[in-house]
ZAGU-728691 format. One record per atom (N, C-alpha, C): chain; z, x, y; atom name; residue number from 1. Coordinates in nm, 4 decimals, decimal comma, padded with zeros to 6 digits, m for minus. Layout:
BEGIN
(rec "A" (Z X Y) "CA" NUM)
...
***
This chain:
BEGIN
(rec "A" (10,7086 05,3752 04,8725) "N" 1)
(rec "A" (10,7143 05,5109 04,8145) "CA" 1)
(rec "A" (10,5801 05,5700 04,8119) "C" 1)
(rec "A" (10,4756 05,4943 04,7657) "N" 2)
(rec "A" (10,3448 05,5534 04,7513) "CA" 2)
(rec "A" (10,2766 05,5655 04,8997) "C" 2)
(rec "A" (10,3153 05,4944 04,9875) "N" 3)
(rec "A" (10,2612 05,5100 05,1215) "CA" 3)
(rec "A" (10,3216 05,6433 05,1888) "C" 3)
(rec "A" (10,4400 05,6752 05,1573) "N" 4)
(rec "A" (10,4984 05,8015 05,1987) "CA" 4)
(rec "A" (10,4361 05,9140 05,1376) "C" 4)
(rec "A" (10,4022 05,9084 05,0192) "N" 5)
(rec "A" (10,3240 06,0132 04,9445) "CA" 5)
(rec "A" (10,1834 06,0314 05,0001) "C" 5)
(rec "A" (10,1228 05,9173 05,0311) "N" 6)
(rec "A" (09,9820 05,9223 05,0793) "CA" 6)
(rec "A" (09,9885 05,9833 05,2241) "C" 6)
(rec "A" (10,0810 05,9423 05,3049) "N" 7)
(rec "A" (10,0955 05,9923 05,4423) "CA" 7)
(rec "A" (10,1302 06,1406 05,4354) "C" 7)
(rec "A" (10,2106 06,1860 05,3495) "N" 8)
(rec "A" (10,2370 06,3293 05,3381) "CA" 8)
(rec "A" (10,1152 06,4077 05,2916) "C" 8)
(rec "A" (10,0413 06,3510 05,1985) "N" 9)
(rec "A" (09,9234 06,4174 05,1556) "CA" 9)
(rec "A" (09,8188 06,4276 05,2681) "C" 9)
(rec "A" (09,7949 06,3263 05,3494) "N" 10)
(rec "A" (09,6976 06,3302 05,4637) "CA" 10)
(rec "A" (09,7516 06,4303 05,5637) "C" 10)
(rec "A" (09,8813 06,4289 05,5916) "N" 11)
(rec "A" (09,9402 06,5213 05,6965) "CA" 11)
(rec "A" (09,9143 06,6716 05,6385) "C" 11)
(rec "A" (09,9460 06,6984 05,5084) "N" 12)
(rec "A" (09,9249 06,8280 05,4558) "CA" 12)
(rec "A" (09,7871 06,8674 05,4654) "C" 12)
(rec "A" (09,6881 06,7794 05,4259) "N" 13)
(rec "A" (09,5484 06,8082 05,4307) "CA" 13)
(rec "A" (09,4988 06,8497 05,5772) "C" 13)
(rec "A" (09,5538 06,7660 05,6757) "N" 14)
(rec "A" (09,5163 06,7842 05,8123) "CA" 14)
(rec "A" (09,5576 06,9288 05,8610) "C" 14)
(rec "A" (09,6834 06,9529 05,8395) "N" 15)
(rec "A" (09,7300 07,1016 05,8749) "CA" 15)
(rec "A" (09,6717 07,2137 05,8008) "C" 15)
(rec "A" (09,6398 07,1822 05,6693) "N" 16)
(rec "A" (09,5542 07,2902 05,5940) "CA" 16)
(rec "A" (09,4270 07,3156 05,6611) "C" 16)
(rec "A" (09,3571 07,2061 05,6906) "N" 17)
(rec "A" (09,2251 07,2147 05,7495) "CA" 17)
(rec "A" (09,2368 07,2820 05,8794) "C" 17)
(rec "A" (09,3360 07,2448 05,9673) "N" 18)
(rec "A" (09,3517 07,3156 06,0973) "CA" 18)
(rec "A" (09,3824 07,4591 06,0841) "C" 18)
(rec "A" (09,4576 07,5044 05,9841) "N" 19)
(rec "A" (09,4877 07,6440 05,9527) "CA" 19)
(rec "A" (09,3576 07,7192 05,9205) "C" 19)
(rec "A" (09,2796 07,6582 05,8304) "N" 20)
(rec "A" (09,1628 07,7261 05,7838) "CA" 20)
(rec "A" (09,0584 07,7382 05,9131) "C" 20)
(rec "A" (09,0462 07,6372 05,9844) "N" 21)
(rec "A" (08,9555 07,6399 06,0993) "CA" 21)
(rec "A" (09,0132 07,7351 06,2063) "C" 21)
(rec "A" (09,1389 07,7423 06,2261) "N" 22)
(rec "A" (09,1841 07,8386 06,3230) "CA" 22)
(rec "A" (09,1706 07,9887 06,2874) "C" 22)
(rec "A" (09,1865 08,0117 06,1565) "N" 23)
(rec "A" (09,1623 08,1516 06,1192) "CA" 23)
(rec "A" (09,0171 08,1754 06,1282) "C" 23)
(rec "A" (08,9208 08,0910 06,1015) "N" 24)
(rec "A" (08,7863 08,1135 06,1198) "CA" 24)
(rec "A" (08,7514 08,1349 06,2757) "C" 24)
(rec "A" (08,8229 08,0519 06,3634) "N" 25)
(rec "A" (08,7961 08,0673 06,4983) "CA" 25)
(rec "A" (08,8454 08,2166 06,5469) "C" 25)
(rec "A" (08,9568 08,2559 06,4978) "N" 26)
(rec "A" (09,0090 08,3858 06,5409) "CA" 26)
(rec "A" (08,9038 08,4959 06,4847) "C" 26)
(rec "A" (08,8693 08,4798 06,3730) "N" 27)
(rec "A" (08,7731 08,5832 06,3116) "CA" 27)
(rec "A" (08,6404 08,5922 06,3899) "C" 27)
(rec "A" (08,5914 08,4712 06,4205) "N" 28)
(rec "A" (08,4460 08,4665 06,4851) "CA" 28)
(rec "A" (08,4576 08,4970 06,6371) "C" 28)
(rec "A" (08,5603 08,4350 06,6990) "N" 29)
(rec "A" (08,5590 08,4419 06,8539) "CA" 29)
(rec "A" (08,6581 08,5484 06,9144) "C" 29)
(rec "A" (08,7339 08,6246 06,8104) "N" 30)
(rec "A" (08,8207 08,7282 06,8700) "CA" 30)
(rec "A" (08,7811 08,8574 06,7932) "C" 30)
(rec "A" (08,7747 08,8627 06,6670) "N" 31)
(rec "A" (08,7521 08,9752 06,5861) "CA" 31)
(rec "A" (08,6076 09,0322 06,6107) "C" 31)
(rec "A" (08,5075 08,9421 06,5875) "N" 32)
(rec "A" (08,3670 08,9843 06,6027) "CA" 32)
(rec "A" (08,3367 09,0561 06,7305) "C" 32)
(rec "A" (08,3754 08,9848 06,8430) "N" 33)
(rec "A" (08,3558 09,0653 06,9784) "CA" 33)
(rec "A" (08,4335 09,1924 07,0014) "C" 33)
(rec "A" (08,5494 09,1913 06,9387) "N" 34)
(rec "A" (08,6310 09,3143 06,9544) "CA" 34)
(rec "A" (08,5716 09,4335 06,8722) "C" 34)
(rec "A" (08,5120 09,4085 06,7552) "N" 35)
(rec "A" (08,4406 09,5044 06,6780) "CA" 35)
(rec "A" (08,3122 09,5403 06,7283) "C" 35)
(rec "A" (08,2545 09,4440 06,8072) "N" 36)
(rec "A" (08,1240 09,4800 06,8755) "CA" 36)
(rec "A" (08,0113 09,4143 06,7998) "C" 36)
(rec "A" (08,0391 09,3204 06,7078) "N" 37)
(rec "A" (07,9239 09,2545 06,6365) "CA" 37)
(rec "A" (07,8730 09,1287 06,7120) "C" 37)
(rec "A" (07,9452 09,0921 06,8014) "N" 38)
(rec "A" (07,9025 08,9718 06,8828) "CA" 38)
(rec "A" (07,9166 09,0047 07,0327) "C" 38)
(rec "A" (07,8293 08,9624 07,1135) "N" 39)
(rec "A" (07,8441 08,9840 07,2601) "CA" 39)
(rec "A" (07,9029 08,8452 07,3238) "C" 39)
(rec "A" (07,9886 08,8682 07,4180) "N" 40)
(rec "A" (08,0504 08,7573 07,4905) "CA" 40)
(rec "A" (07,9577 08,7135 07,6048) "C" 40)
(rec "A" (07,8692 08,6225 07,5739) "N" 41)
(rec "A" (07,7709 08,5780 07,6800) "CA" 41)
(rec "A" (07,8026 08,4318 07,6997) "C" 41)
(rec "A" (07,7216 08,3744 07,7815) "N" 42)
(rec "A" (07,7334 08,2281 07,8228) "CA" 42)
(rec "A" (07,7158 08,1391 07,6910) "C" 42)
(rec "A" (07,6100 08,1832 07,6197) "N" 43)
(rec "A" (07,5731 08,0942 07,4954) "CA" 43)
(rec "A" (07,6832 08,1013 07,3902) "C" 43)
(rec "A" (07,7515 08,2294 07,3856) "N" 44)
(rec "A" (07,8576 08,2449 07,2793) "CA" 44)
(rec "A" (07,9820 08,1569 07,3342) "C" 44)
(rec "A" (08,0057 08,1465 07,4525) "N" 45)
(rec "A" (08,1151 08,0651 07,4988) "CA" 45)
(rec "A" (08,0785 07,9209 07,4764) "C" 45)
(rec "A" (07,9602 07,8713 07,4897) "N" 46)
(rec "A" (07,9152 07,7481 07,4559) "CA" 46)
(rec "A" (07,9370 07,7124 07,3004) "C" 46)
(rec "A" (07,9106 07,8014 07,2213) "N" 47)
(rec "A" (07,9536 07,7952 07,0802) "CA" 47)
(rec "A" (08,0928 07,7698 07,0632) "C" 47)
(rec "A" (08,1648 07,8451 07,1389) "N" 48)
(rec "A" (08,3198 07,8288 07,1250) "CA" 48)
(rec "A" (08,3717 07,7003 07,1585) "C" 48)
(rec "A" (08,3143 07,6406 07,2690) "N" 49)
(rec "A" (08,3624 07,5099 07,3118) "CA" 49)
(rec "A" (08,3233 07,4044 07,2074) "C" 49)
(rec "A" (08,2014 07,4109 07,1593) "N" 50)
(rec "A" (08,1524 07,3260 07,0588) "CA" 50)
(rec "A" (08,2401 07,3357 06,9373) "C" 50)
(rec "A" (08,2700 07,4684 06,8994) "N" 51)
(rec "A" (08,3554 07,4847 06,7792) "CA" 51)
(rec "A" (08,4935 07,4177 06,7940) "C" 51)
(rec "A" (08,5434 07,4203 06,9148) "N" 52)
(rec "A" (08,6827 07,3686 06,9331) "CA" 52)
(rec "A" (08,6777 07,2187 06,8970) "C" 52)
(rec "A" (08,5813 07,1485 06,9610) "N" 53)
(rec "A" (08,5700 07,0121 06,9398) "CA" 53)
(rec "A" (08,5360 06,9689 06,7925) "C" 53)
(rec "A" (08,4414 07,0464 06,7353) "N" 54)
(rec "A" (08,3986 07,0112 06,6024) "CA" 54)
(rec "A" (08,5155 07,0457 06,5006) "C" 54)
(rec "A" (08,5902 07,1441 06,5254) "N" 55)
(rec "A" (08,7012 07,1924 06,4376) "CA" 55)
(rec "A" (08,8033 07,0749 06,4203) "C" 55)
(rec "A" (08,8593 07,0364 06,5491) "N" 56)
(rec "A" (08,9661 06,9409 06,5557) "CA" 56)
(rec "A" (08,9192 06,8088 06,4975) "C" 56)
(rec "A" (08,7958 06,7649 06,5407) "N" 57)
(rec "A" (08,7475 06,6377 06,4830) "CA" 57)
(rec "A" (08,7218 06,6549 06,3345) "C" 57)
(rec "A" (08,6783 06,7727 06,2842) "N" 58)
(rec "A" (08,6499 06,7914 06,1585) "CA" 58)
(rec "A" (08,7766 06,7767 06,0642) "C" 58)
(rec "A" (08,8866 06,8382 06,1153) "N" 59)
(rec "A" (09,0082 06,8261 06,0425) "CA" 59)
(rec "A" (09,0693 06,6914 06,0234) "C" 59)
(rec "A" (09,0403 06,6121 06,1395) "N" 60)
(rec "A" (09,0823 06,4713 06,1393) "CA" 60)
(rec "A" (08,9894 06,3895 06,0340) "C" 60)
(rec "A" (08,8645 06,4086 06,0485) "N" 61)
(rec "A" (08,7754 06,3448 05,9459) "CA" 61)
(rec "A" (08,8082 06,3746 05,8024) "C" 61)
(rec "A" (08,8248 06,5026 05,7820) "N" 62)
(rec "A" (08,8497 06,5379 05,6336) "CA" 62)
(rec "A" (08,9844 06,4834 05,5869) "C" 62)
(rec "A" (09,0894 06,4837 05,6692) "N" 63)
(rec "A" (09,2142 06,4294 05,6207) "CA" 63)
(rec "A" (09,2097 06,2700 05,6173) "C" 63)
(rec "A" (09,1258 06,2181 05,7059) "N" 64)
(rec "A" (09,1151 06,0612 05,7042) "CA" 64)
(rec "A" (09,0260 06,0231 05,5798) "C" 64)
(rec "A" (08,9234 06,1059 05,5545) "N" 65)
(rec "A" (08,8408 06,0656 05,4392) "CA" 65)
(rec "A" (08,9166 06,0859 05,3143) "C" 65)
(rec "A" (09,0121 06,1903 05,2980) "N" 66)
(rec "A" (09,0815 06,2089 05,1765) "CA" 66)
(rec "A" (09,1799 06,0943 05,1611) "C" 66)
(rec "A" (09,2391 06,0456 05,2849) "N" 67)
(rec "A" (09,3302 05,9316 05,2757) "CA" 67)
(rec "A" (09,2540 05,8069 05,2281) "C" 67)
(rec "A" (09,1306 05,7879 05,2773) "N" 68)
(rec "A" (09,0575 05,6669 05,2325) "CA" 68)
(rec "A" (09,0270 05,6756 05,0768) "C" 68)
(rec "A" (09,0089 05,7997 05,0288) "N" 69)
(rec "A" (08,9762 05,8116 04,8826) "CA" 69)
(rec "A" (09,0959 05,7874 04,8140) "C" 69)
(rec "A" (09,2169 05,8192 04,8668) "N" 70)
(rec "A" (09,3467 05,7898 04,7932) "CA" 70)
(rec "A" (09,3741 05,6472 04,7945) "C" 70)
(rec "A" (09,3434 05,5786 04,9013) "N" 71)
(rec "A" (09,3803 05,4371 04,9183) "CA" 71)
(rec "A" (09,2797 05,3487 04,8443) "C" 71)
(rec "A" (09,1503 05,3908 04,8250) "N" 72)
(rec "A" (09,0534 05,3060 04,7613) "CA" 72)
(rec "A" (09,0894 05,2956 04,6052) "C" 72)
(rec "A" (09,1314 05,1928 04,5646) "N" 73)
(rec "A" (09,1530 05,1612 04,4242) "CA" 73)
(rec "A" (09,0696 05,0427 04,3855) "C" 73)
(rec "A" (09,0179 05,0498 04,2707) "N" 74)
(rec "A" (08,9313 04,9271 04,2271) "CA" 74)
(rec "A" (09,0265 04,8058 04,1977) "C" 74)
(rec "A" (08,9871 04,6959 04,2507) "N" 75)
(rec "A" (09,0489 04,5722 04,2208) "CA" 75)
(rec "A" (08,9587 04,4710 04,1611) "C" 75)
(rec "A" (09,0047 04,3900 04,0935) "N" 76)
(rec "A" (08,9117 04,2873 04,0165) "CA" 76)
(rec "A" (08,8535 04,1903 04,1152) "C" 76)
(rec "A" (08,9229 04,1521 04,2220) "N" 77)
(rec "A" (08,8628 04,0594 04,3229) "CA" 77)
(rec "A" (08,7683 04,1136 04,4126) "C" 77)
(rec "A" (08,7734 04,2418 04,4331) "N" 78)
(rec "A" (08,6780 04,3029 04,5389) "CA" 78)
(rec "A" (08,6259 04,4405 04,4897) "C" 78)
(rec "A" (08,5497 04,4482 04,3809) "N" 79)
(rec "A" (08,5044 04,5750 04,3279) "CA" 79)
(rec "A" (08,4138 04,6410 04,4244) "C" 79)
(rec "A" (08,3265 04,5761 04,5118) "N" 80)
(rec "A" (08,2346 04,6405 04,5884) "CA" 80)
(rec "A" (08,3106 04,7155 04,7222) "C" 80)
(rec "A" (08,4247 04,6572 04,7530) "N" 81)
(rec "A" (08,5001 04,7198 04,8584) "CA" 81)
(rec "A" (08,5454 04,8530 04,8242) "C" 81)
(rec "A" (08,5841 04,8720 04,6939) "N" 82)
(rec "A" (08,6356 05,0092 04,6487) "CA" 82)
(rec "A" (08,5162 05,1130 04,6506) "C" 82)
(rec "A" (08,4020 05,0649 04,6114) "N" 83)
(rec "A" (08,2915 05,1593 04,6124) "CA" 83)
(rec "A" (08,2473 05,2022 04,7498) "C" 83)
(rec "A" (08,2413 05,1011 04,8443) "N" 84)
(rec "A" (08,2210 05,1360 04,9840) "CA" 84)
(rec "A" (08,3217 05,2275 05,0429) "C" 84)
(rec "A" (08,4558 05,1897 05,0206) "N" 85)
(rec "A" (08,5614 05,2777 05,0790) "CA" 85)
(rec "A" (08,5541 05,4278 05,0120) "C" 85)
(rec "A" (08,5228 05,4327 04,8850) "N" 86)
(rec "A" (08,5166 05,5636 04,8333) "CA" 86)
(rec "A" (08,3966 05,6482 04,8829) "C" 86)
(rec "A" (08,2801 05,5738 04,9002) "N" 87)
(rec "A" (08,1641 05,6422 04,9564) "CA" 87)
(rec "A" (08,1903 05,6836 05,1033) "C" 87)
(rec "A" (08,2471 05,5956 05,1783) "N" 88)
(rec "A" (08,2792 05,6331 05,3217) "CA" 88)
(rec "A" (08,3759 05,7413 05,3288) "C" 88)
(rec "A" (08,4682 05,7409 05,2407) "N" 89)
(rec "A" (08,5683 05,8508 05,2489) "CA" 89)
(rec "A" (08,5054 05,9831 05,2143) "C" 89)
(rec "A" (08,4094 05,9870 05,1193) "N" 90)
(rec "A" (08,3409 06,1127 05,0720) "CA" 90)
(rec "A" (08,2509 06,1520 05,1992) "C" 90)
(rec "A" (08,1785 06,0704 05,2490) "N" 91)
(rec "A" (08,0980 06,1034 05,3730) "CA" 91)
(rec "A" (08,1744 06,1604 05,4810) "C" 91)
(rec "A" (08,2886 06,0967 05,5090) "N" 92)
(rec "A" (08,3652 06,1451 05,6310) "CA" 92)
(rec "A" (08,4264 06,2846 05,5857) "C" 92)
(rec "A" (08,4686 06,3051 05,4633) "N" 93)
(rec "A" (08,5157 06,4308 05,4265) "CA" 93)
(rec "A" (08,4103 06,5447 05,4402) "C" 93)
(rec "A" (08,2884 06,5103 05,4011) "N" 94)
(rec "A" (08,1772 06,6110 05,4102) "CA" 94)
(rec "A" (08,1498 06,6440 05,5599) "C" 94)
(rec "A" (08,1442 06,5418 05,6481) "N" 95)
(rec "A" (08,1236 06,5708 05,7864) "CA" 95)
(rec "A" (08,2409 06,6542 05,8511) "C" 95)
(rec "A" (08,3649 06,6242 05,8004) "N" 96)
(rec "A" (08,4866 06,6950 05,8467) "CA" 96)
(rec "A" (08,4709 06,8430 05,8007) "C" 96)
(rec "A" (08,4261 06,8704 05,6799) "N" 97)
(rec "A" (08,4163 06,9980 05,6295) "CA" 97)
(rec "A" (08,2997 07,0828 05,7095) "C" 97)
(rec "A" (08,2017 07,0087 05,7454) "N" 98)
(rec "A" (08,0997 07,0817 05,8327) "CA" 98)
(rec "A" (08,1572 07,1083 05,9687) "C" 98)
(rec "A" (08,2458 07,0336 06,0257) "N" 99)
(rec "A" (08,3125 07,0620 06,1446) "CA" 99)
(rec "A" (08,3937 07,1785 06,1371) "C" 99)
(rec "A" (08,4795 07,1833 06,0264) "N" 100)
(rec "A" (08,5688 07,2945 05,9954) "CA" 100)
(rec "A" (08,4875 07,4266 05,9768) "C" 100)
(rec "A" (08,3732 07,4166 05,9064) "N" 101)
(rec "A" (08,3000 07,5468 05,8750) "CA" 101)
(rec "A" (08,2018 07,5739 05,9817) "C" 101)
(rec "A" (08,2036 07,5141 06,0969) "N" 102)
(rec "A" (08,1097 07,5416 06,2086) "CA" 102)
(rec "A" (08,1209 07,6900 06,2514) "C" 102)
(rec "A" (08,2472 07,7548 06,2604) "N" 103)
(rec "A" (08,2562 07,8856 06,3082) "CA" 103)
(rec "A" (08,1664 07,9768 06,2002) "C" 103)
(rec "A" (08,1639 07,9459 06,0688) "N" 104)
(rec "A" (08,0859 08,0236 05,9846) "CA" 104)
(rec "A" (07,9414 08,0182 06,0209) "C" 104)
(rec "A" (07,8843 07,9019 06,0658) "N" 105)
(rec "A" (07,7457 07,9092 06,1172) "CA" 105)
(rec "A" (07,7278 08,0013 06,2429) "C" 105)
(rec "A" (07,8247 07,9926 06,3360) "N" 106)
(rec "A" (07,8198 08,0776 06,4544) "CA" 106)
(rec "A" (07,8150 08,2280 06,4022) "C" 106)
(rec "A" (07,9126 08,2620 06,3163) "N" 107)
(rec "A" (07,9242 08,4064 06,2724) "CA" 107)
(rec "A" (07,7932 08,4411 06,2095) "C" 107)
(rec "A" (07,7404 08,3579 06,1214) "N" 108)
(rec "A" (07,6072 08,3905 06,0629) "CA" 108)
(rec "A" (07,4985 08,4221 06,1622) "C" 108)
(rec "A" (07,4825 08,3357 06,2552) "N" 109)
(rec "A" (07,3857 08,3547 06,3563) "CA" 109)
(rec "A" (07,4054 08,4769 06,4300) "C" 109)
(rec "A" (07,5191 08,5074 06,4694) "N" 110)
(rec "A" (07,5515 08,6284 06,5443) "CA" 110)
(rec "A" (07,5159 08,7502 06,4677) "C" 110)
(rec "A" (07,5689 08,7517 06,3392) "N" 111)
(rec "A" (07,5539 08,8762 06,2620) "CA" 111)
(rec "A" (07,4091 08,9001 06,2269) "C" 111)
(rec "A" (07,3260 08,7964 06,1846) "N" 112)
(rec "A" (07,1963 08,8087 06,1521) "CA" 112)
(rec "A" (07,1008 08,8455 06,2848) "C" 112)
(rec "A" (07,1434 08,7916 06,3952) "N" 113)
(rec "A" (07,0789 08,8337 06,5219) "CA" 113)
(rec "A" (07,0958 08,9750 06,5438) "C" 113)
(rec "A" (07,2217 09,0249 06,5314) "N" 114)
(rec "A" (07,2449 09,1746 06,5504) "CA" 114)
(rec "A" (07,1740 09,2562 06,4485) "C" 114)
(rec "A" (07,1766 09,2237 06,3301) "N" 115)
(rec "A" (07,1069 09,2987 06,2243) "CA" 115)
(rec "A" (06,9604 09,3015 06,2519) "C" 115)
(rec "A" (06,8948 09,1932 06,2840) "N" 116)
(rec "A" (06,7563 09,1942 06,3037) "CA" 116)
(rec "A" (06,7219 09,2641 06,4279) "C" 116)
(rec "A" (06,8102 09,2647 06,5262) "N" 117)
(rec "A" (06,7750 09,3360 06,6603) "CA" 117)
(rec "A" (06,7924 09,4877 06,6314) "C" 117)
(rec "A" (06,8791 09,5186 06,5362) "N" 118)
(rec "A" (06,9012 09,6696 06,5043) "CA" 118)
(rec "A" (06,7768 09,7171 06,4216) "C" 118)
(rec "A" (06,7293 09,6324 06,3369) "N" 119)
(rec "A" (06,6193 09,6666 06,2543) "CA" 119)
(rec "A" (06,4878 09,6809 06,3074) "C" 119)
(rec "A" (06,4723 09,6018 06,4219) "N" 120)
(rec "A" (06,3484 09,6066 06,4893) "CA" 120)
(rec "A" (06,3336 09,7081 06,5964) "C" 120)
(rec "A" (06,4447 09,7767 06,6217) "N" 121)
(rec "A" (06,4356 09,8862 06,7313) "CA" 121)
(rec "A" (06,3763 10,0113 06,6748) "C" 121)
***
């Protein structure tokens, strides 16, 4: 029963992360160029390809890290294993979060580049 709950939690986390990442992708790579706040150049497409890879891997890492945190329970025979699993789960979750939030970095760079270019004219 607990395994089914843990697997359901990891699956829900994975799809939630994918949904958040996908909405950020649409905002950054579809809405910003449509509004004119970003130019579709070769560098922008490179950001898009990198964001695809980082977003999917980030969602996997975040759900896997959360799964490790759920499964790591302290036991009397191996207390250090619990600490290592919990730390590894937290590190994986943070790297996953960075991958999911990568479109925010792209959006920030594009917006600030356009703002500074407008101000210096």
